[in-house]
C-alpha positions as CSV (number, residue, x, y, z in Angstrom):
1,M,23.4,-9.2,-2.7
2,T,23.3,-11.4,-5.9
3,T,20.1,-11.4,-7.7
4,G,18.9,-14.4,-9.7
5,S,19.5,-15.4,-13.3
6,A,19.9,-18.3,-15.5
7,A,23.4,-18.1,-15.0
8,Q,23.9,-16.9,-11.5
9,P,21.1,-18.4,-9.1
10,I,20.7,-17.0,-5.6
11,R,22.5,-18.8,-3.4
12,V,20.3,-19.6,-0.4
13,L,21.4,-21.6,3.2
14,V,18.3,-22.6,4.9
15,A,18.6,-22.8,8.8
16,E,15.7,-24.7,10.4
17,D,15.7,-27.2,13.5
18,Q,12.7,-29.3,12.6
19,S,13.8,-31.5,10.0
20,A,10.4,-32.0,8.2
21,V,9.8,-28.1,8.2
22,R,13.3,-27.7,6.7
23,A,12.7,-30.4,4.0
24,G,9.4,-28.5,2.6
25,L,11.2,-25.3,2.5
26,V,14.3,-26.9,0.6
27,L,11.7,-28.5,-1.8
28,I,9.9,-25.4,-2.5
29,L,13.2,-23.6,-3.0
30,R,14.6,-26.1,-5.3
31,S,11.4,-25.8,-7.5
32,A,12.8,-22.4,-8.6
33,P,15.5,-22.2,-11.5
34,D,16.7,-19.2,-10.4
35,I,17.4,-20.3,-6.5
36,E,20.0,-22.8,-5.4
37,V,19.8,-24.3,-2.1
38,V,23.7,-24.6,-1.2
39,G,23.4,-25.8,2.5
40,E,21.2,-26.6,5.2
41,A,21.6,-25.9,9.2
42,A,19.8,-27.6,12.0
43,D,20.8,-25.1,14.3
44,G,22.2,-21.5,15.0
45,E,25.9,-22.4,15.3
46,E,25.7,-24.5,12.3
47,A,24.1,-21.7,10.3
48,V,27.0,-19.2,11.3
49,R,29.5,-21.7,10.4
50,L,27.8,-22.5,6.9
51,A,27.4,-19.0,6.3
52,R,30.8,-18.4,6.5
53,A,32.0,-21.3,4.7
54,L,29.6,-21.2,1.8
55,R,29.0,-17.5,1.3
56,P,25.1,-17.5,0.2
57,A,23.6,-14.6,-1.1
58,L,20.9,-15.1,1.6
59,V,20.0,-17.2,4.7
60,L,16.5,-18.1,5.5
61,M,16.5,-18.3,9.3
62,D,14.1,-19.7,11.7
63,L,14.2,-17.7,14.9
64,Q,13.7,-20.4,17.7
65,M,17.0,-22.9,17.3
66,P,18.9,-24.9,19.7
67,R,22.7,-24.2,20.5
68,L,22.3,-20.5,19.3
69,D,19.1,-18.7,18.8
70,G,18.1,-17.3,15.3
71,V,18.4,-13.8,16.5
72,S,21.9,-14.3,18.0
73,A,22.9,-16.0,14.9
74,T,21.4,-13.4,12.7
75,R,23.3,-10.8,14.6
76,Q,26.7,-12.6,13.8
77,I,26.0,-13.2,10.2
78,V,24.9,-9.8,9.6
79,D,28.0,-8.2,11.5
80,G,30.3,-10.4,9.5
81,Q,28.7,-9.3,6.4
82,L,28.4,-12.9,5.3
83,A,24.7,-12.5,4.0
84,D,21.5,-11.1,4.1
85,V,19.2,-12.8,6.7
86,L,15.4,-13.4,6.0
87,V,13.9,-14.3,9.2
88,L,10.9,-17.1,9.1
89,T,8.7,-16.7,12.4
90,T,5.6,-18.6,13.4
91,F,4.3,-15.6,15.0
92,D,3.3,-12.3,13.6
93,L,4.7,-10.2,16.5
94,D,7.2,-11.7,19.2
95,E,10.1,-10.6,20.9
96,Y,12.3,-12.7,18.5
97,V,10.9,-10.4,15.5
98,F,11.8,-7.1,17.5
99,G,15.5,-9.0,18.5
100,A,16.3,-9.9,14.7
101,L,15.1,-6.3,13.5
102,R,17.8,-5.0,16.0
103,A,20.2,-7.7,14.7
104,G,19.7,-6.3,11.2
105,A,17.7,-9.0,9.3
106,A,16.8,-8.0,6.0
107,G,13.0,-9.1,5.6
108,F,10.7,-11.0,7.9
109,L,8.1,-13.9,6.5
110,L,5.5,-15.9,8.2
111,K,6.4,-19.6,8.2
112,D,2.9,-20.5,7.1
113,S,3.1,-18.3,3.6
114,D,2.5,-20.2,0.7
115,A,5.2,-21.3,-1.9
116,A,4.7,-18.5,-4.2
117,T,5.1,-15.8,-1.4
118,L,8.3,-17.7,-0.2
119,L,10.1,-17.5,-3.5
120,T,9.0,-14.2,-4.1
121,A,10.5,-12.9,-0.6
122,V,13.7,-14.6,-1.3
123,R,14.0,-12.9,-4.8
124,T,13.0,-9.6,-3.0
125,V,15.6,-9.7,-0.3
126,A,18.3,-10.9,-2.4
127,S,18.0,-7.9,-4.8
128,G,18.6,-5.7,-2.0
129,E,15.2,-5.1,-1.0
130,G,13.8,-5.2,2.6
131,L,10.8,-7.1,3.3
132,I,8.2,-7.4,6.0
133,A,5.1,-9.7,5.6
134,P,1.9,-7.4,5.5
135,A,0.7,-9.1,8.6
136,V,4.3,-8.4,10.4
137,T,4.4,-5.0,8.9
138,R,1.2,-3.6,10.4
139,R,1.8,-4.7,14.1
140,L,5.5,-4.1,14.1
141,L,5.4,-0.6,12.6
142,A,2.7,0.0,15.2
143,E,4.2,-1.2,18.1
144,F,7.5,0.7,17.5
145,A,5.8,3.8,16.7
146,G,3.5,3.5,19.8
147,T,4.4,2.0,23.3
148,R,7.9,0.6,24.2
149,T,8.9,-1.6,26.8
150,P,12.6,-2.4,27.9
151,E,12.3,-5.8,26.4
152,R,11.3,-3.8,22.9
153,P,13.6,-0.9,22.8
154,A,14.6,1.3,19.6
155,R,18.0,0.7,18.0
156,D,20.2,1.5,21.4
157,G,17.7,1.0,23.9
158,A,16.2,4.8,23.7
159,A,13.5,6.9,21.8
160,P,15.3,7.9,18.5
161,D,16.5,11.4,18.4
162,P,14.9,13.4,15.6
163,G,18.3,15.0,15.4
164,V,19.6,12.1,13.4
165,L,17.8,13.3,10.2
166,D,19.9,16.5,10.1
167,A,22.5,14.4,8.5
168,L,20.1,13.7,5.4
169,T,19.6,15.6,2.4
170,P,16.2,16.7,1.3
171,R,16.1,14.2,-1.2
172,E,17.4,11.4,1.3
173,R,14.5,12.3,3.8
174,E,12.1,11.8,0.9
175,V,13.6,8.3,0.2
176,L,13.3,7.5,4.0
177,G,9.5,8.8,4.2
178,C,8.9,6.4,1.2
179,L,10.6,3.2,3.4
180,G,8.5,3.9,5.8
181,R,5.6,3.5,3.6
182,G,7.0,0.1,2.5
183,L,7.5,1.1,-1.0
184,S,10.2,-0.8,-2.9
185,N,13.0,0.7,-5.0
186,A,11.0,0.8,-8.2
187,D,8.2,2.2,-6.1
188,I,10.4,4.9,-4.9
189,A,11.7,5.7,-8.5
190,L,8.4,6.1,-9.8
191,R,7.3,8.5,-7.1
192,L,10.1,10.5,-7.0
193,V,11.0,10.6,-10.7
194,M,14.4,9.0,-10.6
195,A,16.3,6.1,-12.0
196,E,16.1,2.9,-9.8
197,A,20.0,2.7,-9.4
198,T,19.7,6.5,-7.9
199,V,17.1,5.3,-5.4
200,K,19.5,2.3,-4.3
201,T,22.3,4.8,-3.8
202,H,20.0,7.2,-1.8
203,V,19.3,4.2,0.6
204,S,22.8,3.1,1.1
205,R,23.8,6.5,1.8
206,L,20.9,7.2,4.2
207,L,21.3,3.8,6.1
208,A,25.2,4.9,6.4
209,K,24.5,8.3,7.9
210,L,21.6,6.8,10.3
211,E,24.0,3.7,11.5
212,L,21.2,1.5,10.5
213,R,21.9,-2.1,9.0
214,S,18.9,-2.7,6.9
215,R,16.1,-0.7,5.2
216,V,13.5,-2.6,7.4
217,Q,15.3,-0.8,10.4
218,A,15.1,2.5,8.2
219,A,11.2,2.2,7.7
220,V,10.8,1.8,11.5
221,L,12.8,4.7,12.2
222,A,10.6,6.7,9.7
223,Q,7.4,5.5,11.3
224,E,8.8,6.5,14.8
225,L,9.7,9.7,13.8
226,G,6.8,10.4,11.4
227,V,9.0,11.2,8.4
228,E,6.5,11.3,5.6
229,G,7.5,10.8,1.8
230,P,6.2,13.3,-0.8
231,E,2.6,13.8,-1.3
232,G,0.8,10.7,-2.2
233,A,3.5,8.3,-1.1
């Protein structure tokens, strides 16, 4: 997706049903010169419609909304390749977060995050990097790597098959292990001694081979299958 700059700001659509919260988010986003709020949605259906019409780089998505919930809206936006989705959640772990993960959300952030954290999250996701707030990461990965219930299945409702890794090159497997540790592209480039652009290529290829929608899903898969990065990663 488009990264921010003075000439080409990050185009963001804010989807939040509570008008006061939405206004606060918009105010924070508009305080940043490299971010442009192109639209606001009060429910999931409107979010999908505006994403299709406005083609933002990123949709800031509340999960619990009327008419169409945020998980379903996320799925439609991701399936249509309309934008990346950064999910806002009140809770650090609930069924909505798992649903949004399976729907292909590119990032997760707690609603009580401060302004600086929100702006950084928008820039990170818009640059093509997945993001999960630390408080979400610990419990999310632990839950997916541990017990699973019918309401919280893996991507297809069953435990992942280790055989899916056979399609990966050794380098792609190393990159996957780094994703499982939550490393950014820049961190992976430093760890594996390669150009950041090369890391992005490896990430894109492994996502395609594993039929995953986001690097966040890849991180969870790496945790589930015990894929480790190179020593020290």
